[in-house]
N, C-alpha and C positions, 0 to 999 in steps of 0.2 A: 567269256568271250573266243571259241574254240578258233585254234592257226588253221592259218591257209597257208597254201603255197597252191604255184603253177605250172604246170603241162606247154612245154612248147617247141610241135616237133614243123617241123618245115616252115613256119609260118601260123603257123593254129594253133595259138590260147583256148585253154578248158582253165579251169583253179575248180580245186578241192579241200576245202574242208579237211582236216587229221583226228582220226576218232580218242581223242585218248581217252576218256574213259572205260572201254572196250580194247585198246588195245597201248593199257599208257607209258608199258617200254619202249616199244617196236616204233611205234610214232615218238616220240622224245629221241631212238638215234638217227629217226629217217630225216629228223627236224637237223641234229647236228648235223647232217653230211653234207643237210646244199648250201649253197647250190652246185648240182652237179653237170656236166658238160657228157653228152654223153651221145646214145641215138637208139630211135627207137626203131622196129618192127610187127609185124603179124604175128598170128600164134599162126598154127601151118594145120591144127586137127581141133585145136579144144571146142570155136567154135569164134563167136564174134568175144577180142583179146589182141591187144595191143603188149604189148611187152617194150620194157623202158634197162635199159642194164646200169644197179648202180653199185658203189664200191662200199661197198658195207653187209659185214655180218652182221646176223641175228639173229635169238632163238626165237623159235616158231611163240605164236601168239591168235585166241581170236581166231583161231585156224578151221577153216566152216568147206565144207566140198561143196555147196547148193551159194553161189556166190547168182546174185540181182547185178541187171544194167547198171551203173552207175559204181561199183565198189568196186576202190580199189589195193589189191592187194600183193603178199607180201613171200616170195618166192625160197624160202634161206638158203636151201644148198645150191642153189642158182644165180645170185646175189642180177635177184628182177622183181619190178615189180609190171601188177600186171591191170590193165581200165579196162574191164569190161565194160563192151561198147552197149551190149543183146545176148543172143542165148548161147550160152556160154557150158560146156560141163567138163572144169578142170578135170586135169592125170591126179589127182590126192590133194589134199586139203592143204589147201592157203593159206594167210596168215591176214585178214584181209581188216583197214587202219585208217585207211581216210575215202573216203569216199567225192566222186563229181560234184559240184551245185551249181550248175550250171544246165545247157540243154546236153540231150542224150543225141538229138540232130547232129550238133555241129560235130560231140567225138564219133559219131556214125562214122558223116561225112569223111569224118579226119583213117577212121582205121581201114574204111573201103579204098583211100587211097594206098595209104599205107602198103596193104595187101594183091596193089595191084602194082605199085612203084617203088617196092622192096623196104634197103632198110630208111631211116629219115638219118636228118640230124638230131636232136632232142633237148633243151634244158631247162632242168626241175631248181625253179626258186622258191626264196619263202615271200611272201607278202605282206605289209604291212598295214597299220589299218588310214 
């Protein structure tokens, strides 16, 4: 059974599952750092992308250029996870290690709120069965 985690930004909770087959080392490194209290912001140029700072560095793994809505990636040089919720063109390769498992409509509404309101509090936590 895949491990799941939640992303809560300003009271809106999204859930996701780790892609442990595609990015086993990165998924494990992310899991070990949870829970994380941070902040979320919206990407300014790449498209429909929310960004949350994380307190770890990890090597790239399962890097791709063309992300899909629902993908969650990691940018090693910036210590951020990126939640892609619509049309996005990343500036470079991103290490996709997780995927949203809920409604993209909820993620889209949250992304629009972040774009409008700016930085908002974020919490990442493990989910248990």
